[in-house]
C-alpha positions as CSV (number, residue, x, y, z in Angstrom):
1,X,88.3,79.8,112.8
2,X,92.1,79.6,113.6
3,X,95.2,82.1,112.9
4,X,96.3,82.4,109.3
5,X,100.0,82.3,109.2
6,X,101.8,83.7,106.1
7,X,105.4,83.8,105.1
8,X,107.7,85.9,104.9
9,X,108.0,86.2,101.2
10,X,103.9,86.8,101.2
11,X,104.1,89.4,103.6
12,X,107.7,91.0,101.7
13,X,105.4,90.9,98.0
14,X,102.3,92.1,99.9
15,X,104.3,95.4,101.2
16,X,105.8,95.8,98.0
17,X,102.4,96.3,96.3
18,X,102.1,99.3,98.7
19,X,105.3,100.7,98.4
20,X,106.3,100.4,94.8
21,X,102.8,101.4,92.9
22,X,101.9,103.7,96.2
23,X,98.7,101.7,96.5
24,X,96.4,102.2,99.5
25,X,97.0,99.6,102.4
26,X,93.1,98.8,102.4
27,X,93.1,98.4,98.8
28,X,96.2,95.6,98.8
29,X,94.7,94.1,101.6
30,X,91.6,93.3,100.2
31,X,92.4,92.2,97.0
32,X,94.9,89.9,98.9
33,X,92.6,88.5,101.4
34,X,94.4,89.7,104.6
35,X,93.2,92.0,107.3
36,X,94.5,95.4,106.9
37,X,96.0,95.8,110.4
38,X,98.2,93.1,109.4
39,X,99.3,94.6,106.2
40,X,99.6,97.7,108.0
41,X,102.2,96.2,110.8
42,X,104.1,94.4,107.9
43,X,104.4,97.8,106.1
44,X,105.8,99.0,109.1
45,X,108.1,96.3,110.4
46,X,106.1,95.5,113.3
47,X,105.4,91.7,112.6
48,X,105.0,89.7,115.8
49,X,108.4,87.6,115.4
50,X,110.3,91.0,115.4
51,X,108.5,92.7,118.4
52,X,109.7,89.6,120.6
53,X,113.7,90.0,118.6
54,X,113.5,93.8,120.0
55,X,112.3,93.0,123.5
56,X,115.2,90.1,123.8
57,X,117.8,92.5,122.9
58,X,116.6,95.0,124.7
59,X,117.4,93.2,128.1
């Protein structure tokens, strides 16, 4: 199975479901068919692209 890439819009909408309605991450992740840990990282702003940007800025 390959890696699934989600658009920024999809990630923002998924996080909005968690934040605006106060739903639990596992519930939203199950409904959307995504890994709960991925949704958790999106909601905390720790997407892989952001981690790379932070690492470059730290140099």
